[in-house]
N, C-alpha and C positions, 0 to 999 in steps of 0.2 A: 547582532545580539542573539539571534536564534540560528542554530545550525542543526541540520538533520543528517544523520549518517546511517545508511542502510547496510544490512549484512544478511547472510543466510542463503544467498543465491548459489546456484551450482547446476550440475548435470543430474538429471533424473530420467528414468524410463517412463514412458506413457503409462498412466494408471498409478504412478507413485505419488509421493507427497514431499513438500518442502514447507518450512516455516521461515518467513522473512521477518526481520526485526528492523526497527527504525528508532535509534537513540536520539533524543532531542535535548539540546543544551538550553539553559535558561530556566528561570523560576516560574514562568507563566504557562507551562505545558498544559495544565488542567483547564486553562481558559481557551484553548484552541480546539477547533475541529480538525481532525486528522484524516488523511486519505492515502490511497495507493492508486497510481496510474502506471501504464505500461506503454512501451513503444517498440515496435519491431522495425528493422531496417527498411527504409522507403515508405513507412506508414506514418500516419498521424498519431499523436499521443492519444491514448484511450483511457477513459475512466474505468476503474476496477471496483473500488469499494471505499466507503467513508464511514467514520464514526464521529458523532457529535460530542460535545461536552456532556456532563451529567444531565440526564440519566444515561447517556451513551447510545442514543438512537443510531441504528446502522442502515446503510443503503448500499445495494450491490448492482452492478451491471448484470443484465439478463444472461450474458454469456458465462458468468461464474456463479450465479445464484445456485445454492445448494451444494456447491463444491468448495468455495472459499469462505473463510470466516475472518473478519477483522475484529481486533480487540485492543484494549489499552490498559496499561498499568501506570496510573498516575504517580504512584510512589516511586517508580523507577524511571519516569519520564520516557516511556517506551511504548510504541504501537507495534502490533504484530499483524501478519497476514498468514494464516494457516491455509495452505493450498493442497487440496486432496483431489484424487482422480484426475491428475494432470493430463492434458492433451497436447499434441504437437502445436496446435494453434495458440497455446498459452506461452510459447517461447517468445521472450522479449526482454528488454531492459525494464526493470521495475523501479519506479520512483516514489518516494515518500513525500507528502506535501502537508502543509499546515496553513490554516487561515482562521481568523476570528469568526467567520461566517460559514455555516454548514452548507447553505445553498451556493454561495460563491465558490467554495472549495470544489464542489461537484462539477462546476463548469470548466475547471482547468485553469482558473485565474487565481490560484492560491498565492499568498504572499511569500511563502518560503518553500524551498525545494531541496531535496537531497541530490547527491551525485549519481545515484542509481546502483542497482545490483543485477547482474545477468542471470536469467533463468533459462536453461536449455533443456528441452524435452525431446528425447529420442524415441523413435518407434521401432 
């Protein structure tokens, strides 16, 4: 009933920027907490950022605090991740996730997941 499709990944130089998008199908988008995770080859999946339902409280991993911004447009059923000042260590597959609970989402146990979009950062 709920599908998530990421887009916007690509190749960028260190210090550059990318904006990822996650389009969500279904009429209950506004009732879900949304988040972004990432996973590099051979590494465990890592929490990046999350945004709650109204009023849209946000939470970030320390490694991206001050560089990444998560936002949502409920009218378009879309969540975004603006990534600035990218570093080589940001290179990973980025996944969009959705769950009814904000705290549950942040643990990596979200109910719904997208297929991922690749972010490559060169130095």
